[in-house]
N, C-alpha and C positions, 0 to 999 in steps of 0.2 A: 282592600287592594291586595293585602298579603294573602287573604283567602283565595282570591282569584289566581294568584301565582301558584299557590299550592295545588289548587284544582287542576290547573293546566299541567303541572308537573306530574300529577298522578295519572293523567290521561295517556302519558307516554310509557306506561307499563312499569313505573317505579324507578326507571333510570334517571328521570329528572330529579326525583327526590334525593337520590344518591349524590348527584352533582351539586344540588342545592345544599345538602349537608356538608359536602366537602368544602364548598365555598364558605359556609358559615364557620367551619372548623379552622380553615386557613385564616380567616379574619380574626377569630378569637385568639388564635396563637400569636398573630402579629400584635394585637392589642395587649395581650398578656405580657409579651416580651417587652413592649414599649413601656408599660407600667412598671415592670420589674426593674428594668435598667434605669428608669427615671428615679425610682425609689433608692436604688443602690447609689446612684450618682449623688443624689441629695444628701443621703446619710453619710457618704464618704466625705463630701465637702464640709458637712457639719462636724464630723469627727476630726478632720484635719484642722478646722478652725479652733476646736477645743484643745487639741493636743498636737501642736505643730511638729513636735519631735517624733511623733509616730507616723508621719506622713508617708514614709516609704512603705511601711508594713500595711497601712490602710490602702494605699494605692495598689499594691500588689494583690491584696485580697479582693479589692474591687474589680480589678481586671480579670482575675480568675473566675469570679462569680458571674461577671458580665459575659464572659466567653461561654460558660456553661448554660446560661439562659439563652444565648443566641443559638447554641447547638440544639437545645430542645425545641426552640421555635422553628429552626430549619428542618429538623426531623418531622415536626408536625406538618409543616408546609409540604414536604416531600410526600408524606403519607396521604395528605389531602389531594395532591396532584395525581398520585397513583390511583386513588379511588376514582377521581373524575375521568382519567384517561382509560381506565379499564373498561368502562361502559361504552 
């Protein structure tokens, strides 16, 4: 089935492959961001459970890192949209 989709995409002069690649890239960026934020959240909760007195510092670091991950995911999604709309 995947082979049929790829063959149909190549019949359009390669534009279909670029859009297909952009869609895969956007999906991977979203999955990566979800996994990264989940890992950060779990580790932060575990760290706060072990050292409740350091909760403020851990929470601040967690929020900064989560914001950076979201920024990278948003950047990747925008690049993928630009690729798909350019064609």
